[in-house]
C-alpha positions as CSV (number, residue, x, y, z in Angstrom):
1,M,0.0,17.2,48.5
2,N,-2.5,15.1,46.1
3,W,-2.1,18.1,43.9
4,I,0.9,17.7,43.2
5,N,0.8,14.1,42.8
6,S,-1.8,14.2,40.2
7,I,-1.4,17.6,38.4
8,V,2.1,18.5,38.7
9,R,3.7,15.6,38.3
10,P,2.0,14.0,35.3
11,K,2.5,17.2,33.5
12,I,5.8,17.2,34.5
13,R,6.5,13.9,33.2
14,D,4.3,14.6,29.7
15,L,7.0,16.9,29.1
16,W,9.9,14.5,28.9
17,K,7.5,12.0,26.8
18,K,8.3,11.8,22.9
19,R,5.4,12.5,20.9
20,E,4.3,10.2,18.9
21,V,4.2,11.7,15.1
22,P,2.9,9.9,11.8
23,E,5.6,8.8,9.5
24,N,3.7,9.6,6.4
25,L,3.2,13.3,7.4
26,W,5.9,14.1,5.1
27,I,7.4,12.7,2.2
28,K,10.9,13.1,0.8
29,C,12.2,13.8,-2.7
30,P,14.7,11.1,-3.7
31,E,16.0,12.8,-5.9
32,T,16.6,16.1,-3.6
33,G,15.9,15.6,-0.1
34,E,13.0,18.1,0.0
35,M,10.2,17.3,2.3
36,V,7.2,17.7,1.0
37,F,3.8,17.7,3.1
38,H,1.3,14.8,2.5
39,R,-1.5,17.1,1.0
40,D,0.2,19.3,-0.8
41,L,1.9,15.8,-2.8
42,E,-1.6,14.4,-3.4
43,A,-2.9,17.6,-4.0
44,N,-0.6,17.4,-7.1
45,L,-0.6,14.5,-8.5
46,W,2.0,12.8,-6.3
47,V,4.5,15.0,-7.9
48,I,7.2,16.9,-6.4
49,P,5.7,20.3,-6.9
50,N,10.0,21.9,-7.0
51,S,11.6,18.7,-8.6
52,G,9.2,17.5,-10.5
53,H,9.8,14.1,-9.7
54,H,6.5,12.0,-9.9
55,M,6.1,9.9,-7.1
56,R,4.0,6.8,-7.6
57,M,0.5,7.1,-7.3
58,P,-2.1,5.1,-5.8
59,A,-3.9,2.6,-8.4
60,R,-7.5,4.4,-7.0
61,K,-6.2,8.1,-7.0
62,R,-4.5,7.5,-10.5
63,L,-8.1,6.6,-11.5
64,E,-10.3,9.4,-9.4
65,A,-7.8,11.9,-11.3
66,L,-8.6,10.9,-14.4
67,F,-12.2,10.6,-15.2
68,D,-15.0,13.2,-15.2
69,G,-15.9,14.5,-11.5
70,G,-13.2,11.3,-10.1
71,N,-16.7,8.7,-11.0
72,Y,-16.4,5.3,-12.4
73,T,-17.7,2.0,-12.0
74,N,-15.4,-1.1,-11.2
75,V,-15.1,-3.9,-14.1
76,K,-16.0,-7.3,-12.4
77,T,-13.2,-9.7,-13.2
78,P,-13.4,-13.7,-13.0
79,D,-12.4,-15.4,-10.2
80,V,-9.0,-17.5,-10.4
81,Q,-7.7,-20.2,-8.0
82,A,-5.4,-18.8,-5.4
83,D,-2.4,-20.8,-5.2
84,P,-2.6,-23.4,-8.0
85,H,0.6,-24.7,-7.4
86,K,1.1,-25.0,-2.9
87,F,3.9,-22.7,-3.2
88,R,5.8,-21.5,-0.3
89,D,9.4,-20.2,-0.3
90,S,9.8,-18.6,3.1
91,K,6.9,-18.0,3.7
92,R,3.1,-19.2,1.9
93,Y,2.4,-18.0,-1.1
94,S,-1.1,-17.8,0.4
95,D,0.1,-16.0,3.7
96,R,1.3,-13.2,0.9
97,L,-1.7,-12.8,-1.0
98,K,-3.5,-12.1,2.5
99,E,-0.3,-9.9,3.2
100,A,-0.5,-8.0,0.2
101,R,-4.9,-8.1,0.1
102,A,-4.9,-7.0,3.5
103,K,-1.8,-3.7,3.7
104,S,-3.3,-2.0,-0.6
105,G,-7.2,-3.0,0.6
106,E,-7.4,-4.6,-2.9
107,D,-7.9,-7.8,-4.3
108,E,-5.7,-8.3,-7.0
109,A,-2.9,-6.2,-8.7
110,V,-4.9,-4.8,-11.6
111,L,-7.7,-2.1,-11.1
112,V,-10.4,-2.4,-14.4
113,A,-12.9,0.7,-14.6
114,Q,-14.5,2.4,-17.0
115,G,-15.7,6.3,-17.1
116,R,-15.6,9.3,-18.9
117,V,-12.6,11.4,-19.7
118,S,-13.1,14.9,-21.2
119,G,-17.0,13.3,-21.9
120,M,-15.9,10.1,-23.8
121,D,-16.4,7.0,-22.3
122,F,-13.5,5.4,-21.7
123,T,-12.1,1.9,-20.5
124,V,-8.8,1.3,-18.4
125,A,-6.7,-0.8,-16.3
126,V,-3.7,0.4,-13.7
127,Q,-1.6,-2.0,-12.4
128,N,-1.2,-1.2,-8.4
129,F,2.4,-1.9,-8.1
130,D,1.8,-1.6,-4.2
131,F,0.2,-5.3,-4.4
132,I,3.2,-8.0,-4.8
133,A,5.3,-5.3,-6.9
134,G,2.3,-5.3,-9.7
135,S,3.3,-8.1,-10.5
136,L,1.3,-10.4,-13.3
137,G,-0.1,-14.0,-12.2
138,M,-3.1,-14.6,-13.5
139,A,-5.7,-12.8,-11.5
140,A,-3.9,-9.8,-12.7
141,G,-4.6,-11.4,-16.5
142,E,-7.5,-12.6,-15.9
143,A,-8.8,-8.6,-15.1
144,I,-6.7,-7.2,-18.3
145,L,-8.5,-9.5,-20.7
146,A,-11.6,-8.8,-19.1
147,G,-11.0,-5.1,-19.5
148,M,-10.2,-5.3,-23.0
149,L,-13.6,-7.9,-23.7
150,K,-15.5,-5.0,-22.1
151,A,-14.0,-2.2,-24.2
152,V,-15.1,-4.2,-27.7
153,K,-18.4,-4.4,-26.0
154,D,-19.2,-0.9,-25.8
155,N,-17.0,0.7,-28.4
156,T,-14.8,2.1,-26.3
157,P,-11.2,3.0,-26.1
158,F,-8.8,0.7,-23.6
159,V,-6.1,2.4,-21.6
160,M,-3.7,0.5,-19.5
161,F,-1.7,2.1,-17.0
162,A,1.5,-0.2,-16.7
163,A,4.0,-1.0,-13.1
164,S,5.4,-3.9,-12.9
165,G,8.2,-6.1,-11.4
166,G,7.7,-8.7,-14.1
167,A,5.3,-12.0,-13.5
168,R,4.9,-13.8,-10.6
169,M,7.1,-16.3,-9.9
170,Q,5.3,-18.5,-7.6
171,E,2.6,-18.8,-10.0
172,G,5.3,-20.3,-12.7
173,I,4.3,-21.4,-16.1
174,L,0.4,-20.1,-15.4
175,S,1.4,-16.6,-14.9
176,L,3.6,-16.6,-18.0
177,M,0.9,-18.4,-20.1
178,Q,-0.6,-14.3,-19.2
179,M,2.0,-13.1,-21.5
180,P,-0.1,-14.7,-25.1
181,R,-2.8,-14.5,-23.5
182,T,-3.5,-10.5,-23.4
183,T,-2.0,-10.3,-26.6
184,V,-4.8,-11.5,-27.9
185,G,-6.7,-9.2,-26.2
186,V,-4.6,-6.2,-27.9
187,Q,-4.5,-8.2,-31.0
188,M,-8.5,-8.2,-30.0
189,L,-8.6,-4.7,-30.1
190,R,-7.0,-4.4,-33.1
191,E,-9.9,-6.2,-35.1
192,A,-12.9,-3.9,-33.9
193,G,-10.9,-0.9,-34.7
194,L,-9.9,0.4,-31.3
195,P,-7.4,2.7,-29.8
196,Y,-4.8,1.0,-27.1
197,V,-2.9,3.5,-25.4
198,V,-0.5,2.3,-23.1
199,V,1.1,4.4,-20.0
200,L,4.4,3.4,-18.9
201,T,4.8,4.4,-15.3
202,N,7.9,3.8,-12.3
203,P,8.5,0.9,-13.0
204,T,8.0,-1.4,-15.9
205,T,9.7,-4.0,-15.7
206,G,10.0,-8.1,-17.0
207,G,7.4,-10.0,-18.7
208,V,4.9,-6.8,-18.8
209,S,7.4,-4.6,-20.3
210,A,7.8,-8.1,-22.7
211,S,4.2,-8.0,-23.7
212,Y,1.3,-5.9,-23.5
213,A,3.0,-3.2,-22.3
214,M,4.9,-2.8,-25.3
215,L,2.1,-3.2,-28.1
216,G,-0.2,-0.2,-27.7
217,D,-0.9,2.2,-30.6
218,V,0.5,4.4,-28.7
219,H,2.9,4.5,-26.0
220,I,2.9,7.4,-24.0
221,A,5.3,7.4,-20.1
222,E,5.7,9.6,-17.3
223,P,9.1,11.7,-16.3
224,G,11.7,9.2,-15.5
225,A,9.7,6.5,-15.5
226,Q,11.9,3.2,-15.4
227,I,11.0,0.8,-18.4
228,G,12.5,-2.6,-19.8
229,F,13.0,-6.5,-19.5
230,A,16.1,-7.3,-17.7
231,G,17.9,-5.2,-14.6
232,R,20.5,-3.1,-15.4
233,R,23.4,-4.9,-13.2
234,V,22.2,-8.3,-15.4
235,I,22.6,-6.2,-18.7
236,E,26.0,-4.8,-17.8
237,Q,27.3,-8.4,-16.3
238,T,26.0,-9.7,-19.8
239,V,27.5,-7.5,-22.8
240,R,30.7,-6.4,-20.2
241,E,30.2,-2.5,-20.8
242,K,29.1,0.5,-18.9
243,L,25.8,1.9,-19.5
244,P,25.1,5.3,-20.2
245,D,23.2,6.5,-16.3
246,D,20.3,7.8,-18.0
247,F,20.1,4.1,-19.4
248,Q,16.1,2.3,-19.3
249,T,14.5,5.9,-18.7
250,A,11.4,6.9,-19.9
251,E,13.6,10.0,-21.7
252,Y,16.1,7.5,-22.4
253,L,13.9,5.5,-24.5
254,L,12.2,8.4,-26.5
255,D,15.7,9.5,-27.7
256,H,16.0,6.1,-28.8
257,G,12.5,6.3,-30.5
258,M,11.1,3.4,-28.5
259,I,8.2,5.1,-26.8
260,D,5.9,8.1,-28.5
261,M,6.2,10.9,-25.9
262,V,6.7,11.4,-22.2
263,V,4.1,13.8,-20.6
264,P,3.8,15.4,-17.2
265,R,0.9,13.8,-14.6
266,Q,-0.9,16.7,-14.6
267,K,-1.0,16.6,-18.5
268,M,-1.9,12.6,-18.8
269,R,-5.8,13.2,-18.9
270,E,-5.6,15.7,-21.7
271,T,-3.5,13.9,-23.6
272,L,-5.6,11.0,-23.3
273,S,-8.7,12.0,-24.1
274,R,-6.9,14.5,-27.3
275,I,-5.5,11.2,-28.9
276,C,-8.1,8.5,-28.3
277,G,-10.7,11.2,-29.5
278,I,-8.4,11.7,-32.8
279,L,-7.9,8.0,-33.3
280,M,-11.9,7.4,-32.2
281,K,-12.7,9.8,-35.1
282,R,-14.4,12.1,-33.0
283,E,-15.2,15.4,-32.7
284,V,-12.2,17.3,-30.7
285,E,-12.1,20.9,-29.2
286,L,-8.4,22.3,-30.7
287,P,-6.9,25.8,-29.5
288,R,-8.2,28.6,-31.0
289,L,-6.2,30.4,-32.7
290,E,-6.5,34.2,-33.4
291,A,-6.9,35.1,-37.1
292,P,-3.6,36.8,-38.9
293,K,-3.9,40.3,-39.9
294,E,-4.3,40.7,-43.7
295,P,-0.9,42.3,-44.7
296,A,-1.6,45.7,-47.0
297,P,-2.4,44.7,-50.7
298,E,1.1,44.6,-53.1
299,S,0.1,47.6,-55.7
300,E,-0.1,50.0,-52.8
301,S,2.6,49.3,-51.0
302,V,4.9,48.8,-54.4
303,A,3.6,52.3,-55.2
304,A,4.2,53.6,-51.5
305,V,7.7,52.5,-51.8
306,E,8.3,54.0,-55.3
307,T,6.9,57.7,-54.2
308,A,9.3,57.4,-51.7
309,A,12.8,56.8,-53.9
310,A,11.4,58.6,-56.4
311,P,14.3,61.6,-57.2
312,A,12.9,64.9,-57.4
313,T,11.3,66.6,-60.7
314,E,12.8,69.6,-62.7
315,P,10.5,72.3,-61.4
316,E,11.1,70.9,-57.5
317,A,14.7,71.4,-57.9
318,A,14.2,74.6,-59.6
319,G,11.9,76.1,-57.0
320,K,14.7,74.2,-53.6
321,T,17.9,76.4,-55.6
């Protein structure tokens, strides 16, 4: 009977056990409800294959997809005081920072890196929405400013991938001060004659859209990205009107002249290299077009038409008769 207790009964119990499957293996498309395997989604740069919906992309993966061979070097950013106001609401701000760092694996909401894109040196900053909604605080402002200074020093274009819910309220006025500080950094890029390209991702709102996110030389947006300052409900309550369904989307802003282009994520790398190459006055590989075929000389074509249309001569007419 021992073999029944030790072998048969455990196997029977295993049949009734609920198998534990990781929750992140399949991703659901918010638009169509389609389920996509996470590896297929990652291979497609977090874009749903059938619907084309652009999911939120991790900051590190975005850098790897942008730079040649996924190789880049991190730009060191200044350290700042973590909790200057000793802020506390439902929990301490310092505890929120610890949770965000443990969850995201990053120290702050902005990553700055340097590398090559199509052989050209770039300085790139990416906002990580997974870190307290990519909010703009002192550390984020310092990181952006450090990236701009590094771009001026190394004479490279500066590309900003914006994704934020706005300013970080736990830091109060110190957070709002980052708006004019980053604006000064944008002016430094312009005085140095360096391109400043902003890529607006979903979502870009609040104080970020009221400062450096709307000060670029070229504004590019990902399809379907939400871009604006105040929320839709706040605006509707203020103006007392029903807003269009596509209000504050990338396509709506493009139609109304607020941004320059909407570019799918798969073509972003090519687009950035081409734009910055033109602005930096560097050689850019243009698509090769076949030379048009030379038309026939005008005199020959006219003579052929006249010969075909000319009436028959008298001898020819007599012979036919």
